[in-house]
VEXDREN-2710 file (C-alpha; in Angstrom, 1 decimal):
% VEXDREN-2710
k/r/px/py/pz
1/MET/63.2/-33.2/-152.9
2/ARG/66.0/-31.0/-152.5
3/THR/66.7/-28.2/-155.2
4/THR/69.9/-27.2/-156.3
5/VAL/70.2/-23.4/-157.6
6/ILE/72.9/-22.9/-159.3
7/GLU/74.4/-19.5/-160.0
8/THR/75.4/-18.2/-163.6
9/LYS/77.9/-15.2/-163.8
10/PRO/77.3/-13.2/-166.8
11/VAL/79.8/-13.7/-169.6
12/LYS/81.7/-10.8/-170.3
13/PRO/82.0/-10.0/-174.0
14/LYS/86.3/-10.3/-174.9
15/LYS/87.2/-7.0/-175.9
16/LYS/89.7/-7.2/-179.4
17/SER/92.7/-6.0/-178.2
18/GLY/94.2/-6.0/-181.8
19/GLU/92.2/-3.1/-183.1
20/GLY/92.3/-1.2/-180.1
21/GLY/95.6/-1.5/-179.4
22/ILE/96.7/0.1/-182.8
23/LEU/93.5/2.8/-182.4
24/ASN/95.1/3.6/-179.5
25/VAL/98.5/4.0/-180.8
26/PHE/97.5/5.9/-183.9
27/SER/95.6/8.1/-181.8
28/HIS/98.3/8.9/-179.5
29/GLY/101.1/9.3/-181.9
30/ILE/98.8/12.0/-183.5
31/LEU/98.7/13.8/-180.1
32/VAL/102.1/13.7/-179.3
33/LEU/103.3/15.0/-183.1
34/TRP/100.6/18.1/-182.3
35/SER/102.3/18.6/-179.1
36/PHE/105.1/18.6/-180.8
37/MET/104.2/20.9/-182.9
38/VAL/103.1/23.4/-181.0
39/VAL/105.3/23.1/-178.2
40/ILE/108.7/23.3/-179.4
41/PRO/107.7/27.0/-181.4
42/LEU/106.4/28.3/-178.3
43/LEU/109.9/27.2/-176.5
44/TRP/111.8/28.0/-179.0
45/ALA/110.3/31.8/-179.4
46/VAL/110.6/31.7/-175.3
47/MET/114.5/30.8/-175.1
48/SER/115.3/33.3/-178.0
49/SER/114.0/36.0/-176.1
50/PHE/116.4/35.6/-173.7
51/LYS/119.1/35.5/-176.2
52/ASP/121.2/38.7/-178.2
53/ASP/121.0/38.6/-181.8
54/ASN/124.3/36.9/-182.9
55/SER/123.0/34.2/-180.7
56/ILE/119.8/33.7/-182.7
57/LEU/121.1/34.2/-185.6
58/SER/124.4/31.7/-185.2
59/THR/123.0/29.0/-183.3
60/PRO/119.4/29.3/-182.7
61/TRP/118.8/26.1/-180.9
62/GLU/121.1/26.6/-178.2
63/LEU/120.2/27.7/-174.8
64/PRO/121.3/30.9/-173.8
65/ASP/124.7/31.6/-172.1
66/LYS/122.8/34.7/-169.9
67/LEU/119.6/35.7/-169.7
68/HIS/119.2/39.2/-171.6
69/PHE/116.5/40.3/-169.3
70/GLU/117.2/43.8/-171.4
71/ASN/115.6/42.5/-174.3
72/TRP/112.1/42.6/-172.5
73/SER/112.7/45.9/-171.1
74/ARG/113.7/47.6/-174.1
75/ALA/110.3/45.8/-176.3
76/TRP/108.0/47.1/-173.0
77/THR/109.7/50.5/-173.1
78/GLU/111.4/51.5/-176.5
79/ALA/108.5/49.5/-178.8
80/LYS/105.8/51.1/-176.8
81/MET/104.3/47.8/-176.1
82/SER/102.6/49.0/-172.6
83/GLU/100.9/51.2/-175.0
84/TYR/99.7/48.2/-177.1
85/PHE/98.7/46.0/-173.7
86/PHE/96.7/48.8/-172.4
87/ASN/94.5/49.5/-175.4
88/THR/94.3/45.9/-176.0
89/ILE/93.1/45.4/-172.6
90/LEU/90.7/48.2/-172.8
91/VAL/89.2/47.0/-175.7
92/VAL/88.8/43.4/-175.0
93/GLY/87.7/43.7/-171.8
94/GLY/84.8/45.9/-172.5
95/SER/83.9/43.7/-175.4
96/LEU/83.9/40.9/-173.4
97/ILE/81.9/41.9/-170.8
98/GLY/79.1/43.6/-173.6
99/THR/79.5/40.0/-175.5
100/LEU/78.7/37.7/-172.7
101/LEU/75.8/40.2/-170.9
102/LEU/74.0/41.0/-174.3
103/GLY/74.5/37.0/-175.2
104/SER/73.6/35.3/-172.4
105/MET/70.5/37.3/-172.3
106/ALA/69.8/36.7/-175.9
107/ALA/70.6/33.1/-175.5
108/TYR/68.2/32.8/-172.4
109/VAL/65.1/34.0/-173.7
110/LEU/65.6/32.1/-177.0
111/SER/66.1/29.2/-175.1
112/ARG/63.5/29.2/-172.5
113/PHE/60.8/31.4/-173.8
114/GLU/58.4/30.4/-177.2
115/PHE/57.6/33.4/-179.1
116/PRO/56.4/34.0/-183.3
117/GLY/60.0/34.1/-185.0
118/ASN/62.4/32.8/-182.1
119/ARG/63.5/30.3/-184.1
120/PHE/64.0/32.7/-187.2
121/ILE/65.8/35.2/-185.0
122/TYR/68.2/32.3/-183.5
123/TYR/69.0/30.9/-187.1
124/LEU/70.0/35.1/-187.8
125/PHE/72.4/34.3/-185.3
126/VAL/73.8/31.1/-186.5
127/GLY/73.9/32.4/-190.4
128/GLY/76.1/35.3/-188.8
129/MET/78.6/33.0/-188.0
130/SER/79.2/31.6/-191.6
131/PHE/79.5/35.5/-192.7
132/PRO/82.8/35.9/-194.0
133/VAL/83.9/39.6/-191.9
134/MET/86.2/40.8/-194.9
135/LEU/82.9/40.8/-196.6
136/ALA/81.8/43.3/-193.9
137/LEU/84.8/45.4/-194.0
138/VAL/84.0/48.5/-196.6
139/PRO/80.4/48.7/-195.6
140/LEU/81.4/48.8/-192.0
141/PHE/84.3/51.3/-192.7
142/TYR/81.5/53.8/-194.3
143/VAL/78.8/53.2/-191.0
144/MET/81.5/53.5/-188.6
145/SER/82.9/56.6/-190.6
146/ASN/79.3/58.4/-190.7
147/MET/78.9/57.7/-186.9
148/SER/81.9/58.6/-186.1
149/LEU/83.2/55.8/-184.7
150/LEU/86.3/55.3/-186.5
151/ASN/89.9/55.9/-184.9
152/THR/88.1/55.3/-181.3
153/THR/87.9/52.9/-178.9
154/HIS/84.4/52.6/-178.1
155/GLY/83.7/52.3/-181.9
156/LEU/86.2/49.0/-181.9
157/ILE/84.5/47.9/-178.6
158/LEU/81.0/47.7/-180.7
159/VAL/82.4/46.0/-183.7
160/TYR/84.2/43.5/-181.5
161/ILE/80.8/42.7/-179.6
162/ALA/78.8/42.2/-182.8
163/TYR/81.7/40.3/-183.8
164/SER/81.1/38.1/-181.0
165/LEU/77.4/38.0/-180.7
166/PRO/76.6/35.0/-183.2
167/PHE/79.0/32.4/-181.4
168/THR/77.7/33.5/-178.4
169/VAL/74.6/33.3/-179.0
170/PHE/74.9/30.1/-180.3
171/PHE/77.0/28.4/-177.8
172/LEU/75.1/29.8/-174.6
173/THR/71.3/28.9/-176.3
174/ALA/72.3/24.9/-176.4
175/PHE/73.9/25.3/-172.8
176/PHE/70.6/27.2/-170.8
177/ARG/68.9/24.8/-172.4
178/THR/70.8/21.7/-170.7
179/LEU/70.0/23.9/-167.4
180/PRO/67.1/22.7/-165.2
181/SER/63.9/24.6/-165.3
182/SER/62.6/23.7/-162.2
183/VAL/65.0/26.0/-160.2
184/ALA/63.4/29.1/-162.4
185/GLU/59.8/27.9/-162.0
186/ALA/60.5/27.6/-158.2
187/ALA/62.2/31.0/-158.5
188/MET/59.3/32.7/-160.2
189/ILE/56.9/31.1/-157.7
190/ASP/58.6/32.9/-154.5
191/GLY/57.8/36.4/-156.3
192/ALA/60.8/36.5/-158.7
193/SER/60.5/38.7/-161.5
194/HIS/62.3/37.6/-165.0
195/THR/65.3/39.7/-164.6
196/ARG/66.3/38.5/-161.0
197/THR/65.4/34.9/-161.8
198/PHE/67.8/35.5/-164.9
199/PHE/70.8/37.7/-162.5
200/GLN/70.6/35.9/-159.4
201/VAL/69.6/31.9/-160.5
202/MET/70.1/31.6/-163.8
203/LEU/73.6/33.4/-164.6
204/PRO/75.5/31.7/-161.3
205/MET/74.4/28.3/-163.1
206/ALA/75.8/29.0/-166.6
207/ARG/78.8/30.2/-165.0
208/PRO/80.8/26.9/-166.8
209/GLY/79.5/27.9/-169.9
210/LEU/80.0/31.8/-169.9
211/ILE/84.0/30.8/-168.9
212/SER/84.3/28.5/-171.9
213/VAL/82.3/30.8/-174.4
214/GLY/84.6/34.0/-172.7
215/ILE/87.7/32.1/-173.1
216/PHE/87.0/31.8/-176.9
217/ASN/86.1/35.2/-177.7
218/PHE/89.1/35.9/-175.5
219/LEU/91.6/34.1/-178.0
220/GLY/89.8/35.9/-180.8
221/GLN/89.9/39.2/-180.0
222/TRP/93.0/39.5/-178.5
223/ASN/94.5/38.2/-181.6
224/GLN/92.5/40.2/-184.0
225/TYR/94.3/42.2/-186.4
226/MET/91.9/42.7/-189.5
227/LEU/89.4/44.7/-187.9
228/PRO/91.4/47.1/-185.7
229/THR/93.5/47.8/-188.8
230/VAL/90.9/48.8/-191.0
231/LEU/89.2/51.0/-188.5
232/ASN/91.7/52.2/-186.4
233/ASN/94.6/53.8/-187.8
234/ASP/95.1/56.2/-184.7
235/PRO/98.8/55.5/-183.3
236/ASP/97.9/56.1/-179.6
237/LYS/95.2/53.4/-179.8
238/LYS/96.3/51.0/-181.6
239/VAL/96.0/47.1/-180.3
240/LEU/98.5/44.5/-179.4
241/SER/98.3/42.8/-183.4
242/GLN/98.9/45.9/-184.5
243/GLY/101.9/46.8/-182.8
244/LEU/103.4/43.3/-183.2
245/VAL/103.2/43.5/-186.3
246/GLU/104.9/47.3/-186.4
247/LEU/107.5/45.9/-184.4
248/ALA/108.6/43.1/-187.4
249/VAL/109.3/45.6/-189.9
250/SER/110.6/48.1/-188.0
251/GLN/112.7/45.8/-185.7
252/GLY/113.2/43.5/-188.6
253/TYR/115.1/46.3/-190.6
254/LYS/117.1/47.6/-187.3
255/GLY/118.2/43.7/-186.8
256/ASP/116.5/43.6/-183.1
257/TRP/115.4/40.2/-183.2
258/SER/115.6/39.8/-179.4
259/GLY/113.1/42.8/-179.1
260/LEU/110.8/41.0/-181.2
261/PHE/111.0/37.6/-179.6
262/ALA/110.1/39.6/-176.2
263/GLY/107.5/41.3/-177.6
264/LEU/106.0/38.5/-178.8
265/VAL/106.3/36.1/-175.9
266/MET/104.7/39.2/-173.6
267/ALA/101.9/39.1/-176.5
268/MET/101.6/35.1/-175.9
269/LEU/101.8/35.1/-171.9
270/PRO/98.0/36.5/-171.2
271/VAL/96.2/34.0/-173.2
272/LEU/98.8/30.8/-171.9
273/ALA/97.7/32.6/-168.6
274/ALA/93.8/33.1/-168.8
275/TYR/93.5/28.7/-170.4
276/ILE/95.9/27.8/-167.6
277/ILE/93.6/28.9/-164.8
278/PHE/90.3/28.6/-167.0
279/GLN/91.1/25.1/-167.9
280/ARG/88.8/23.2/-165.8
281/GLN/85.8/24.9/-166.4
282/VAL/86.4/25.3/-170.1
283/VAL/86.5/21.6/-170.0
284/ALA/83.0/21.5/-167.8
285/GLY/81.1/24.2/-170.4
286/LEU/81.9/22.1/-173.2
287/THR/80.9/18.9/-171.8
288/ALA/78.1/19.8/-169.8
289/GLY/75.0/18.5/-170.7
290/ALA/76.7/15.7/-172.9
291/VAL/76.1/12.8/-169.9
292/LYS/72.8/13.5/-168.4
END
């Protein structure tokens, strides 16, 4: 007897094209609208930084007839944007290094070691994210004054580190949990200490997470205005956010709108450059551990 084998192909479920199409159109429309809301003001500010004051007021939406690079040089020298830039890079650079170092060490211990009070310490950091910084300004001012840290660069760096640690520990604790523990165990078997295992094995593996949380901290610290305004009144140590406000007030009365837009674009360029350079690492850090 002959037996016939009938091959059956799996039936693919039919997609409901109507619902998917409407959802895609709606989501893409929202994205396009959001892009216009973000890109148009940015392009307008860049365009205005190369125009003279009369063109900004009379024809704000037209392209400049001539590129006025003197606006940038005037804002860089006369408005002291160079000093504000140096102070901001010094404060943000020091605070980023301290935040990533201390935050990664605390997150590694909380994610890899079990000890009494582990979850309590973790939830203390989580609770710090929900604590409004405005409520701490008055006691923080008196603490900084008693410690002789007011109007100092290192005092502002310490405050930035304390302000950024809760989110950093929260983010990196979840990231370290996604890393394979077998690599750390192999390093320990080979005789590596906990310190060497962390700095030479686990920390390089956590590079995407460090870059992601570093970008977020960089954005928040670069645009920080409230903390330096309360804790730093030294004219020679003011940061970029304070300088932009002074530039807006002083140049606004003088009518130097072109210099104001030039200073504004100068403040935005480092943030845009940092995100463009590290955008792949940011996405990799945010999506790490989502798919196993």
